[in-house]
DSSP file (Angstrom, degrees, kcal/mol; ACC not computed):
  #  RESIDUE AA STRUCTURE BP1 BP2  ACC     N-H-->O    O-->H-N    N-H-->O    O-->H-N    TCO  KAPPA ALPHA  PHI   PSI    X-CA   Y-CA   Z-CA
    1    1 A M              0   0    0      0, 0.0     2,-0.2     0, 0.0     0, 0.0   0.000 360.0 360.0 360.0 129.7  -20.7   11.3   70.3
    2    2 A T        -     0   0    0      1,-0.1     3,-0.0     0, 0.0     0, 0.0  -0.579 360.0-117.9 -87.0 150.6  -20.4    7.6   71.1
    3    3 A Q        -     0   0    0     -2,-0.2    -1,-0.1     1,-0.1     7,-0.1  -0.632  34.8 -98.7 -85.9 143.1  -21.4    5.0   68.6
    4    4 A P        -     0   0    0      0, 0.0    -1,-0.1     0, 0.0     3,-0.1  -0.324  28.5-152.8 -58.6 143.2  -24.2    2.6   69.4
    5    5 A T        +     0   0    0      1,-0.1     2,-0.3    -3,-0.0    -2,-0.0   0.605  68.9  20.5 -99.1 -13.2  -22.9   -0.7   70.7
    6    6 A N  S  > S-     0   0    0      1,-0.1     4,-2.3     0, 0.0     5,-0.2  -0.928  85.9 -95.5-147.4 173.2  -25.7   -3.0   69.6
    7    7 A Q  H  > S+     0   0    0     -2,-0.3     4,-2.4     1,-0.2     5,-0.2   0.873 121.4  51.9 -59.9 -40.7  -28.6   -3.3   67.2
    8    8 A F  H  > S+     0   0    0      1,-0.2     4,-2.5     2,-0.2    -1,-0.2   0.926 110.8  47.4 -63.1 -44.9  -31.1   -2.1   69.8
    9    9 A S  H  > S+     0   0    0      1,-0.2     4,-2.7     2,-0.2    -2,-0.2   0.895 111.3  51.5 -63.3 -40.0  -29.0    1.0   70.7
   10   10 A R  H  X S+     0   0    0     -4,-2.3     4,-2.4     2,-0.2    -1,-0.2   0.920 111.4  46.6 -64.1 -44.4  -28.6    1.8   67.0
   11   11 A R  H  X S+     0   0    0     -4,-2.4     4,-2.5     2,-0.2    -2,-0.2   0.911 113.1  49.5 -63.8 -42.3  -32.3    1.6   66.4
   12   12 A R  H  X S+     0   0    0     -4,-2.5     4,-2.1     2,-0.2    -2,-0.2   0.920 111.7  48.7 -63.3 -43.5  -33.1    3.7   69.4
   13   13 A T  H  X S+     0   0    0     -4,-2.7     4,-2.0     1,-0.2    -1,-0.2   0.909 112.0  49.4 -61.9 -42.6  -30.5    6.3   68.3
   14   14 A L  H  X S+     0   0    0     -4,-2.4     4,-2.5     1,-0.2    -2,-0.2   0.888 109.1  51.9 -64.5 -40.4  -32.0    6.3   64.8
   15   15 A L  H  X S+     0   0    0     -4,-2.5     4,-2.6     2,-0.2    -1,-0.2   0.892 107.9  52.1 -64.1 -39.1  -35.5    6.8   66.2
   16   16 A V  H  X S+     0   0    0     -4,-2.1     4,-2.4     2,-0.2    -1,-0.2   0.910 109.7  49.6 -62.0 -41.6  -34.3    9.7   68.2
   17   17 A V  H  X S+     0   0    0     -4,-2.0     4,-2.3     2,-0.2    -2,-0.2   0.926 110.8  49.5 -62.9 -44.7  -32.8   11.2   65.0
   18   18 A V  H  X S+     0   0    0     -4,-2.5     4,-1.8     1,-0.2    -2,-0.2   0.921 112.8  46.8 -60.8 -44.7  -36.1   10.7   63.2
   19   19 A L  H  X S+     0   0    0     -4,-2.6     4,-1.8     1,-0.2    -1,-0.2   0.873 110.2  53.1 -66.5 -36.5  -38.1   12.3   66.0
   20   20 A A  H  X S+     0   0    0     -4,-2.4     4,-1.3     1,-0.2    -1,-0.2   0.896 107.1  52.5 -64.4 -39.1  -35.6   15.2   66.1
   21   21 A L  H  < S+     0   0    0     -4,-2.3     4,-0.3     1,-0.2     3,-0.2   0.892 106.1  54.1 -62.1 -39.0  -36.1   15.7   62.4
   22   22 A A  H >< S+     0   0    0     -4,-1.8     3,-1.2     1,-0.2     4,-0.3   0.896 105.4  52.7 -62.2 -39.5  -39.9   15.9   63.0
   23   23 A A  H 3< S+     0   0    0     -4,-1.8     3,-0.4     1,-0.3    -1,-0.2   0.806 112.8  45.3 -65.7 -28.2  -39.4   18.6   65.6
   24   24 A L  T >< S+     0   0    0     -4,-1.3     3,-2.1    -3,-0.2    -1,-0.3   0.375  80.6 106.1 -94.5   4.0  -37.4   20.6   63.0
   25   25 A A  T <  S+     0   0    0     -3,-1.2    -1,-0.2    -4,-0.3    -2,-0.1   0.766  74.6  57.9 -58.3 -27.4  -39.8   20.0   60.2
   26   26 A A  T 3  S+     0   0    0     -3,-0.4     2,-0.3    -4,-0.3    -1,-0.3   0.637  96.7  78.2 -78.5 -12.7  -41.1   23.6   60.4
   27   27 A F  S <  S-     0   0    0     -3,-2.1     2,-0.5    -4,-0.0    -3,-0.0  -0.746  70.1-144.4-101.1 144.8  -37.7   25.0   59.8
   28   28 A S        -     0   0    0     -2,-0.3     2,-0.6     2,-0.0    -3,-0.0  -0.925  13.9-152.9-106.6 126.8  -35.9   25.2   56.5
   29   29 A V        -     0   0    0     -2,-0.5     2,-0.6     2,-0.0    -2,-0.0  -0.878  10.5-173.1-104.9 125.1  -32.1   24.7   56.6
   30   30 A V        +     0   0    0     -2,-0.6    84,-0.1     1,-0.1    -2,-0.0  -0.933  24.9 145.5-116.3 106.6  -30.0   26.3   54.0
   31   31 A A    >>  +     0   0    0     -2,-0.6     3,-1.6    82,-0.3     4,-1.5   0.341  34.3 106.6-123.4   5.3  -26.4   25.1   54.3
   32   32 A A  T 34 S+     0   0    0      1,-0.3     3,-0.1     2,-0.2    -1,-0.1   0.850  82.3  51.9 -58.4 -35.1  -25.1   25.0   50.8
   33   33 A G  T 34 S+     0   0    0      1,-0.2    -1,-0.3     3,-0.0    -2,-0.1   0.658 113.7  43.7 -75.7 -14.6  -23.0   28.0   51.3
   34   34 A Y  T <4 S+     0   0    0     -3,-1.6    -2,-0.2     2,-0.0    -1,-0.2   0.649  94.4  91.3-102.7 -19.6  -21.3   26.6   54.4
   35   35 A A     <  -     0   0    0     -4,-1.5    78,-0.0    78,-0.2    81,-0.0  -0.475  46.4-170.4 -87.1 149.2  -20.6   23.1   53.4
   36   36 A K        +     0   0    0     -2,-0.2    -1,-0.1    79,-0.0    -3,-0.0  -0.592  25.2 176.8-130.8  69.9  -17.4   21.7   51.8
   37   37 A P        -     0   0    0      0, 0.0    79,-0.1     0, 0.0    76,-0.0  -0.246  35.5 -94.7 -74.5 162.9  -18.4   18.2   50.9
   38   38 A S     >  -     0   0    0      1,-0.1     4,-2.6     4,-0.0     5,-0.2  -0.263  37.8-107.8 -67.5 163.3  -16.2   15.7   49.1
   39   39 A S  H  > S+     0   0    0      1,-0.2     4,-2.3     2,-0.2     5,-0.2   0.871 121.0  52.3 -64.4 -35.6  -16.6   15.5   45.3
   40   40 A A  H  > S+     0   0    0      2,-0.2     4,-2.1     1,-0.2    -1,-0.2   0.915 111.6  46.1 -65.2 -42.5  -18.3   12.1   45.6
   41   41 A A  H  > S+     0   0    0      2,-0.2     4,-2.8     1,-0.2     5,-0.2   0.893 111.3  53.4 -66.5 -39.3  -20.8   13.5   48.1
   42   42 A R  H  X S+     0   0    0     -4,-2.6     4,-2.6     1,-0.2    -2,-0.2   0.930 111.2  44.7 -61.7 -45.2  -21.4   16.5   45.9
   43   43 A S  H  X S+     0   0    0     -4,-2.3     4,-1.4     2,-0.2    -1,-0.2   0.881 114.4  49.0 -69.3 -36.1  -22.2   14.4   42.8
   44   44 A A  H  X S+     0   0    0     -4,-2.1     4,-0.8     2,-0.2    -2,-0.2   0.930 115.9  43.1 -66.2 -44.4  -24.5   12.1   44.8
   45   45 A A  H >X S+     0   0    0     -4,-2.8     4,-2.0     1,-0.2     3,-0.7   0.878 109.3  57.6 -69.4 -37.5  -26.3   15.0   46.4
   46   46 A A  H 3< S+     0   0    0     -4,-2.6    -1,-0.2     1,-0.2    -2,-0.2   0.850 101.1  57.8 -62.5 -33.4  -26.5   16.9   43.1
   47   47 A Q  H 3< S+     0   0    0     -4,-1.4    -1,-0.2     1,-0.2    -2,-0.2   0.820 122.7  22.5 -65.6 -30.7  -28.3   14.0   41.5
   48   48 A Y  H << S+     0   0    0     -4,-0.8    63,-0.4    -3,-0.7     3,-0.4   0.474  98.9 108.1-116.8  -5.1  -31.1   14.1   44.1
   49   49 A N     <  +     0   0    0     -4,-2.0    63,-0.1    61,-0.2    60,-0.0  -0.298  69.0  23.5 -83.0 160.6  -31.1   17.6   45.5
   50   50 A N  S    S+     0   0    0     61,-0.2    -1,-0.2     1,-0.2    60,-0.1   0.863  70.1 179.7  60.7  43.6  -33.6   20.5   45.1
   51   51 A K        -     0   0    0     -3,-0.4    -1,-0.2     1,-0.1     2,-0.1  -0.583  34.1-109.8 -73.2 134.3  -36.6   18.4   44.1
   52   52 A P        -     0   0    0      0, 0.0     2,-0.3     0, 0.0    -1,-0.1  -0.394  33.8-151.6 -67.6 142.1  -39.6   20.7   43.5
   53   53 A T        -     0   0    0     -2,-0.1     2,-0.5     2,-0.1    21,-0.1  -0.825   8.9-127.2-114.3 154.1  -42.4   20.5   46.1
   54   54 A A        -     0   0    0     -2,-0.3    72,-0.2    19,-0.1    70,-0.1  -0.876  57.8 -53.0-101.7 126.4  -46.1   21.1   45.7
   55   55 A G  S    S+     0   0    0     -2,-0.5    18,-0.3    18,-0.2     2,-0.1   0.003 103.0   2.3  55.0-147.4  -47.9   23.5   48.0
   56   56 A T  E    S-a   73   0A   0     16,-1.3    18,-2.3     1,-0.1     2,-0.5  -0.435  71.1-118.6 -76.8 143.4  -47.7   23.4   51.8
   57   57 A K  E     -a   74   0A   0     16,-0.2     2,-0.5    -2,-0.1    18,-0.2  -0.723  27.1-162.7 -81.7 130.2  -45.6   20.8   53.6
   58   58 A I        -     0   0    0     16,-2.9    18,-0.4    -2,-0.5     2,-0.4  -0.962   5.9-150.3-112.1 130.3  -47.7   18.5   55.8
   59   59 A S        -     0   0    0     -2,-0.5     4,-0.5    16,-0.1    18,-0.1  -0.786  14.8-145.8 -97.9 141.1  -45.9   16.5   58.5
   60   60 A I  S    S+     0   0    0     -2,-0.4     2,-0.9     2,-0.1    -1,-0.1   0.593  90.6  78.8 -78.3  -8.3  -47.1   13.1   59.7
   61   61 A F  S    S-     0   0    0      1,-0.2    -2,-0.1   -39,-0.1    -1,-0.1  -0.869 126.7 -25.6 -96.7 102.9  -45.8   14.2   63.1
   62   62 A G  S    S+     0   0    0     -2,-0.9    -1,-0.2     1,-0.1    -2,-0.1   0.807  92.8 164.1  66.7  30.1  -48.4   16.6   64.5
   63   63 A G        -     0   0    0     -4,-0.5    -1,-0.1     1,-0.2    91,-0.1  -0.066  47.3 -64.6 -68.8 180.0  -49.8   17.7   61.1
   64   64 A P        -     0   0    0      0, 0.0    -1,-0.2     0, 0.0     3,-0.1  -0.271  29.7-141.4 -69.0 153.1  -53.1   19.4   60.8
   65   65 A A  S    S+     0   0    0      1,-0.2    91,-2.8    90,-0.1     2,-0.3   0.775  91.5  26.4 -80.1 -29.2  -56.4   17.7   61.7
   66   66 A T  E     +d  156   0B   0     89,-0.2     2,-0.3    68,-0.0    91,-0.2  -0.948  66.5 178.5-132.3 155.2  -58.0   19.4   58.8
   67   67 A F  E     -d  157   0B   0     89,-1.9    91,-2.2    -2,-0.3     2,-0.2  -0.983  40.9 -89.3-151.8 150.7  -56.7   20.8   55.5
   68   68 A A    >   -     0   0    0     -2,-0.3     3,-0.9    90,-0.2    62,-0.3  -0.427  45.8-119.9 -66.4 129.8  -58.4   22.4   52.5
   69   69 A A  T 3  S+     0   0    0      1,-0.2    -1,-0.1    -2,-0.2    60,-0.1  -0.317  93.4  18.1 -65.2 151.6  -59.6   19.9   49.9
   70   70 A D  T 3  S+     0   0    0     60,-2.9    -1,-0.2     1,-0.2    59,-0.2   0.773  94.1 129.8  57.7  30.6  -58.1   20.1   46.3
   71   71 A T    <   -     0   0    0     -3,-0.9    59,-0.2    59,-0.3    -1,-0.2  -0.965  63.7-108.6-116.5 128.5  -55.2   22.2   47.6
   72   72 A P        +     0   0    0      0, 0.0   -16,-1.3     0, 0.0     2,-0.3  -0.190  50.1 151.4 -57.1 142.3  -51.6   21.3   46.7
   73   73 A F  E     -aB  56 126A   0     53,-1.4    53,-2.8   -18,-0.3     2,-0.3  -0.964  26.0-148.4-158.2 170.4  -49.4   19.9   49.4
   74   74 A H  E     -aB  57 125A   0    -18,-2.3   -16,-2.9    -2,-0.3     2,-0.4  -0.978   5.4-148.5-143.6 157.8  -46.4   17.5   49.9
   75   75 A I  E     + B   0 124A   0     49,-2.3    49,-2.6    -2,-0.3     2,-0.4  -0.998  21.2 173.0-126.9 130.8  -45.1   15.1   52.6
   76   76 A E  E     + B   0 123A   0     -2,-0.4     2,-0.3   -18,-0.4    47,-0.2  -0.954   8.8 148.0-145.2 118.9  -41.4   14.6   53.0
   77   77 A H  E     + B   0 122A   0     45,-1.3    45,-2.9    -2,-0.4     2,-0.3  -0.940  11.4 119.4-143.2 164.1  -39.6   12.6   55.7
   78   78 A G  E     - B   0 121A   0     -2,-0.3     2,-0.3    43,-0.3    43,-0.3  -0.878  51.3 -43.5 175.4-140.6  -36.4   10.5   56.0
   79   79 A F  E     - B   0 120A   0     41,-3.0    41,-2.7    -2,-0.3     2,-0.5  -0.924  29.6-134.7-130.3 146.7  -33.1   10.2   57.8
   80   80 A L  E     - B   0 119A   0     -2,-0.3     2,-0.5    39,-0.2    39,-0.2  -0.894  26.6-156.6 -97.7 124.1  -30.2   12.5   58.8
   81   81 A C  E     - B   0 118A   0     37,-3.8    37,-2.3    -2,-0.5     2,-0.4  -0.901   5.4-142.9-110.0 122.6  -26.9   10.9   58.0
   82   82 A A  E     - B   0 117A   0     -2,-0.5    35,-0.2    35,-0.2     3,-0.1  -0.677  35.3 -97.3 -84.2 132.9  -23.7   11.9   59.9
   83   83 A R  S    S+     0   0    0     33,-2.9    33,-0.0    -2,-0.4    -1,-0.0  -0.491  93.0  37.5 -78.2 157.2  -20.5   12.1   57.8
   84   84 A P  S    S+     0   0    0      0, 0.0     2,-1.0     0, 0.0    -1,-0.2  -0.967 122.4  38.5 -88.3 -21.0  -18.1   10.6   57.1
   85   85 A D        +     0   0    0      1,-0.2    -3,-0.2    -3,-0.1     3,-0.2  -0.749  59.0 149.3 -95.6 100.3  -19.9    7.3   56.8
   86   86 A V     >  +     0   0    0     -2,-1.0     4,-2.6     1,-0.1     3,-0.3   0.279  39.8 105.8-107.0   8.3  -23.3    7.8   55.3
   87   87 A S  H  > S+     0   0    0      1,-0.2     4,-1.0     2,-0.2    -1,-0.1   0.860  77.2  51.5 -62.5 -38.7  -23.6    4.5   53.6
   88   88 A D  H  4 S+     0   0    0      1,-0.2    56,-0.5     2,-0.2    -1,-0.2   0.870 117.8  39.7 -64.1 -34.6  -26.2    3.0   56.1
   89   89 A C  H  4 S+     0   0    0     -3,-0.3    -2,-0.2     1,-0.2    -1,-0.2   0.835 117.6  44.0 -85.2 -35.7  -28.4    6.0   55.7
   90   90 A T  H  < S+     0   0    0     -4,-2.6    -2,-0.2     3,-0.1    -1,-0.2   0.486  87.2 106.7 -94.8  -2.7  -28.1    6.7   51.9
   91   91 A N  S >< S-     0   0    0     -4,-1.0     3,-1.7    -5,-0.2    53,-0.1  -0.256  85.1-106.0 -73.8 167.6  -28.4    3.2   50.6
   92   92 A A  T 3  S+     0   0    0      1,-0.3    -1,-0.1    52,-0.1    53,-0.0   0.660 116.6  66.1 -67.7 -16.1  -31.6    1.9   48.9
   93   93 A Q  T 3  S+     0   0    0      1,-0.1    52,-2.9    51,-0.0     2,-0.5   0.486  91.2  71.5 -84.9  -2.8  -32.5   -0.1   51.9
   94   94 A S  S <  S+     0   0    0     -3,-1.7     2,-0.3    49,-0.2    49,-0.2  -0.962  70.3 121.8-115.3 117.2  -33.0    3.0   54.0
   95   95 A H  E     -E  142   0B   0     47,-2.3    47,-3.1    -2,-0.5     2,-0.5  -0.972  57.8-110.4-163.1 169.5  -36.1    5.0   53.1
   96   96 A F  E     -E  141   0B   0     -2,-0.3     2,-0.5   -19,-0.2    45,-0.2  -0.975  29.3-160.5-113.8 121.5  -39.5    6.5   54.1
   97   97 A D  E     -E  140   0B   0     43,-2.9    43,-3.0    -2,-0.5     2,-0.5  -0.879   3.3-158.8-104.1 133.9  -42.6    4.8   52.7
   98   98 A L  E     -E  139   0B   0     -2,-0.5     7,-3.3     7,-0.4     2,-0.4  -0.950   4.5-167.4-116.2 128.5  -45.8    6.7   52.7
   99   99 A Y  E     -EF 138 104B   0     39,-2.7    39,-2.3    -2,-0.5     2,-0.5  -0.937   4.5-161.5-112.6 136.0  -49.2    5.0   52.4
  100  100 A L  E >  S-EF 137 103B   0      3,-2.6     3,-1.8    -2,-0.4    37,-0.2  -0.975  80.1 -21.1-116.8 117.4  -52.4    6.9   51.7
  101  101 A D  T 3  S-     0   0    0     35,-3.2    -1,-0.1    -2,-0.5    36,-0.1   0.872 130.9 -48.6  49.5  41.9  -55.6    5.1   52.6
  102  102 A G  T 3  S+     0   0    0     34,-0.4     2,-0.5     1,-0.2    -1,-0.3   0.421 115.4 113.2  85.4   0.3  -53.6    1.8   52.5
  103  103 A V  E <  S-F  100   0B   0     -3,-1.8    -3,-2.6     0, 0.0    -1,-0.2  -0.919  70.2-120.3-111.4 125.4  -52.0    2.4   49.1
  104  104 A L  E     -F   99   0B   0     -2,-0.5    -5,-0.2    -5,-0.2    -7,-0.0  -0.417  31.9-140.3 -61.0 130.0  -48.2    2.9   48.8
  105  105 A Q        -     0   0    0     -7,-3.3    -7,-0.4    -2,-0.1     2,-0.1  -0.704  14.8-110.7 -96.0 144.3  -47.5    6.3   47.3
  106  106 A P        -     0   0    0      0, 0.0     2,-0.3     0, 0.0    19,-0.1  -0.434  42.2-176.1 -68.6 148.2  -44.8    7.0   44.7
  107  107 A S        -     0   0    0     17,-0.1     2,-0.4    -2,-0.1    17,-0.2  -0.931  22.3-135.2-142.4 166.1  -42.0    9.2   46.0
  108  108 A T  E     -C  123   0A   0     15,-2.3    15,-3.2    -2,-0.3     2,-0.3  -0.976  27.8-116.9-123.0 135.8  -38.8   10.9   44.9
  109  109 A V  E     -C  122   0A   0     -2,-0.4     2,-0.4    13,-0.2    13,-0.2  -0.562  31.1-172.7 -72.7 133.4  -35.5   10.8   46.8
  110  110 A D  E     -C  121   0A   0     11,-3.1    11,-2.8    -2,-0.3     2,-0.5  -0.975   0.8-170.7-131.1 115.9  -34.4   14.3   47.9
  111  111 A I  E     -C  120   0A   0     -2,-0.4     2,-0.4   -63,-0.4     9,-0.2  -0.927   2.5-165.0-112.8 128.3  -30.9   14.7   49.5
  112  112 A D  E     -C  119   0A   0      7,-2.4     7,-2.7    -2,-0.5     2,-0.7  -0.938  17.8-133.8-113.2 134.5  -29.8   17.9   51.1
  113  113 A N  E     +C  118   0A   0     -2,-0.4   -82,-0.3     5,-0.2     5,-0.2  -0.775  26.7 172.9 -87.6 115.2  -26.2   18.7   51.9
  114  114 A L        -     0   0    0      3,-2.7     2,-1.1    -2,-0.7     3,-0.3  -0.157  48.3-110.4-115.6  37.2  -26.0   20.1   55.5
  115  115 A G  S    S+     0   0    0      1,-0.3    -1,-0.2     2,-0.1   -80,-0.0  -0.604 108.2  22.8  77.3-101.5  -22.2   20.2   55.8
  116  116 A D  S    S+     0   0    0     -2,-1.1   -33,-2.9    -3,-0.1     2,-0.3   0.493 130.9  47.4 -77.0  -2.1  -21.3   17.4   58.4
  117  117 A F  E     -B   82   0A   0     -3,-0.3    -3,-2.7   -35,-0.2     2,-0.4  -0.936  65.7-146.3-136.0 156.4  -24.6   15.7   57.5
  118  118 A L  E     -BC  81 113A   0    -37,-2.3   -37,-3.8    -2,-0.3     2,-0.7  -0.978  15.2-148.7-115.8 138.9  -26.7   14.6   54.6
  119  119 A L  E     -BC  80 112A   0     -7,-2.7    -7,-2.4    -2,-0.4     2,-0.7  -0.930  13.9-169.4-108.3 110.2  -30.5   14.7   54.9
  120  120 A K  E     +BC  79 111A   0    -41,-2.7   -41,-3.0    -2,-0.7     2,-0.3  -0.891  15.6 167.0-103.6 116.1  -32.0   11.9   52.8
  121  121 A E  E     -BC  78 110A   0    -11,-2.8   -11,-3.1    -2,-0.7     2,-0.5  -0.884  34.4-131.3-126.3 157.9  -35.8   12.3   52.5
  122  122 A D  E     -BC  77 109A   0    -45,-2.9   -45,-1.3    -2,-0.3     2,-0.4  -0.958  27.4-153.8-109.1 124.5  -38.5   10.7   50.3
  123  123 A L  E     -BC  76 108A   0    -15,-3.2   -15,-2.3    -2,-0.5     2,-0.5  -0.839  13.8-174.8-106.4 129.3  -40.8   13.3   48.8
  124  124 A T  E     -B   75   0A   0    -49,-2.6   -49,-2.3    -2,-0.4     2,-0.3  -0.984  12.4-159.4-122.8 119.8  -44.4   12.7   47.8
  125  125 A N  E     -B   74   0A   0     -2,-0.5   -51,-0.2   -51,-0.2     3,-0.1  -0.742  15.4-168.6 -97.7 144.4  -46.2   15.6   46.0
  126  126 A Y  E >   +B   73   0A   0    -53,-2.8     3,-1.6    -2,-0.3   -53,-1.4  -0.723  13.5 173.8-125.1  78.2  -50.0   16.0   45.8
  127  127 A P  T 3  S+     0   0    0      0, 0.0    -1,-0.1     0, 0.0     3,-0.1   0.753  82.8  37.9 -63.8 -24.9  -50.1   18.9   43.2
  128  128 A A  T 3  S-     0   0    0      1,-0.3     2,-0.0   -57,-0.1    -2,-0.0   0.343 106.4-138.0-103.0   4.8  -53.9   18.7   42.9
  129  129 A G    <   -     0   0    0     -3,-1.6    -1,-0.3   -56,-0.2   -60,-0.1  -0.320  33.0 -65.7  71.0-159.1  -54.4   18.0   46.6
  130  130 A L        -     0   0    0    -62,-0.3   -60,-2.9   -59,-0.2   -59,-0.3  -0.938  49.2-103.2-127.4 151.7  -57.0   15.4   47.8
  131  131 A P        -     0   0    0      0, 0.0    26,-0.2     0, 0.0   -60,-0.0  -0.245  55.1 -74.4 -69.0 163.2  -60.7   15.4   47.5
  132  132 A A  S    S+     0   0    0     26,-0.1     2,-0.2    24,-0.1    26,-0.2  -0.248  90.9  72.6 -57.0 142.7  -62.9   16.2   50.5
  133  133 A G  E    S- G   0 157B   0     24,-2.5    24,-3.5    -3,-0.1     2,-0.5  -0.783  87.2 -57.7 138.5 178.9  -63.2   13.5   53.0
  134  134 A T  E     - G   0 156B   0     22,-0.3     2,-0.4    -2,-0.2    22,-0.2  -0.835  50.7-175.7 -98.4 128.6  -61.1   11.8   55.7
  135  135 A H  E     - G   0 155B   0     20,-2.8    20,-2.8    -2,-0.5     2,-0.5  -0.959  14.8-144.8-127.5 142.2  -57.8   10.3   54.6
  136  136 A T  E     - G   0 154B   0     -2,-0.4   -35,-3.2    18,-0.2     2,-0.4  -0.924  10.0-164.3-112.6 126.8  -55.2    8.3   56.6
  137  137 A F  E     -EG 100 153B   0     16,-3.3    16,-2.8    -2,-0.5     2,-0.5  -0.896   1.7-168.4-105.9 135.4  -51.5    8.6   56.0
  138  138 A V  E     -EG  99 152B   0    -39,-2.3   -39,-2.7    -2,-0.4     2,-0.5  -0.988   5.0-161.5-124.4 122.0  -49.1    5.9   57.4
  139  139 A G  E     -EG  98 151B   0     12,-3.2    12,-2.5    -2,-0.5     2,-0.5  -0.893   3.4-165.9-103.9 129.6  -45.4    6.7   57.3
  140  140 A V  E     -EG  97 150B   0    -43,-3.0   -43,-2.9    -2,-0.5     2,-0.6  -0.966   7.0-154.4-119.7 119.2  -43.0    3.8   57.6
  141  141 A F  E     -EG  96 149B   0      8,-3.1     7,-2.8    -2,-0.5     8,-1.1  -0.834  13.8-171.9 -94.1 120.7  -39.3    4.5   58.3
  142  142 A V  E     -EG  95 147B   0    -47,-3.1   -47,-2.3    -2,-0.6     2,-0.5  -0.963   4.4-172.5-118.2 123.1  -37.0    1.7   57.1
  143  143 A F  E >  S- G   0 146B   0      3,-3.0     3,-1.9    -2,-0.5   -49,-0.2  -0.967  74.7 -19.6-119.8 119.8  -33.3    1.7   58.0
  144  144 A N  T 3  S-     0   0    0     -2,-0.5   -50,-0.2   -56,-0.5    -1,-0.2   0.857 129.6 -50.6  51.4  39.3  -31.1   -0.9   56.3
  145  145 A G  T 3  S+     0   0    0    -52,-2.9     2,-0.5     1,-0.2    -1,-0.3   0.440 118.3 109.1  84.3   0.2  -34.1   -3.0   55.5
  146  146 A T  E <  S- G   0 143B   0     -3,-1.9    -3,-3.0   -53,-0.2     2,-0.4  -0.934  71.9-122.4-114.0 129.6  -35.5   -2.9   59.0
  147  147 A V  E     + G   0 142B   0     -2,-0.5    -5,-0.3    -5,-0.2     3,-0.1  -0.553  33.7 171.8 -68.2 123.0  -38.6   -1.0   60.0
  148  148 A V  E     +     0   0B   0     -7,-2.8     2,-0.3    -2,-0.4    -6,-0.2   0.449  61.5   6.2-112.7  -5.0  -37.6    1.4   62.8
  149  149 A G  E     - G   0 141B   0     -8,-1.1    -8,-3.1     2,-0.0     2,-0.4  -0.898  50.7-164.0-175.2 145.9  -40.7    3.5   63.1
  150  150 A T  E     - G   0 140B   0     -2,-0.3     2,-0.4   -10,-0.2   -10,-0.2  -0.998  11.2-174.3-137.1 133.0  -44.3    3.8   61.9
  151  151 A V  E     - G   0 139B   0    -12,-2.5   -12,-3.2    -2,-0.4     2,-0.4  -0.992   7.4-158.7-130.7 134.9  -46.5    6.9   62.3
  152  152 A T  E     + G   0 138B   0     -2,-0.4     2,-0.4   -14,-0.2   -14,-0.2  -0.939  10.6 178.7-115.2 135.3  -50.2    7.3   61.4
  153  153 A R  E     - G   0 137B   0    -16,-2.8   -16,-3.3    -2,-0.4     2,-0.5  -0.988  11.1-160.3-136.5 124.2  -51.9   10.6   60.8
  154  154 A T  E     - G   0 136B   0     -2,-0.4     2,-0.4   -18,-0.2   -18,-0.2  -0.913  13.4-175.7-105.6 129.9  -55.6   11.0   59.8
  155  155 A I  E     - G   0 135B   0    -20,-2.8   -20,-2.8    -2,-0.5     2,-0.6  -0.983  19.6-142.4-128.2 134.1  -56.5   14.3   58.2
  156  156 A T  E     -dG  66 134B   0    -91,-2.8   -89,-1.9    -2,-0.4     2,-0.6  -0.867  15.5-151.3 -96.1 120.6  -60.0   15.5   57.2
  157  157 A F  E      dG  67 133B   0    -24,-3.5   -24,-2.5    -2,-0.6   -89,-0.2  -0.822 360.0 360.0 -93.6 122.7  -59.9   17.4   53.9
  158  158 A I              0   0    0    -91,-2.2   -90,-0.2    -2,-0.6    -1,-0.1   0.385 360.0 360.0-121.8 360.0  -62.7   20.0   53.8
């Protein structure tokens, strides 16, 4: 795999990774038994891994047009970081921000060890769901302090 040669190429490559993650959102990857990460990576991932989720996962990429009101769900998106250098991806300046009806939602960092990769996502749980009505989610992908993608999804809760 060749490395991006300029800022535009790097952003384009990152956007492709984000979109690829969206395509894989329906799949659950279990790689803990296959990976042999360094001790530093193990301790970093252990601090943030296995965060409990509420209900069904909803993706802002092609999520449902309707969803049951007052039903638990969660939204989780982020970045796939290739080893050995994951510093650009795992730093505090790289994150996924979720807005619900214009209000920034609190999230928890969730890191999964996938062997040659780390998956750093920001998880927002809605354990009580949302009340009936139409709600708009805006997901903002920020990499090293620069917005690299924004996705809007409107869902009617019935």
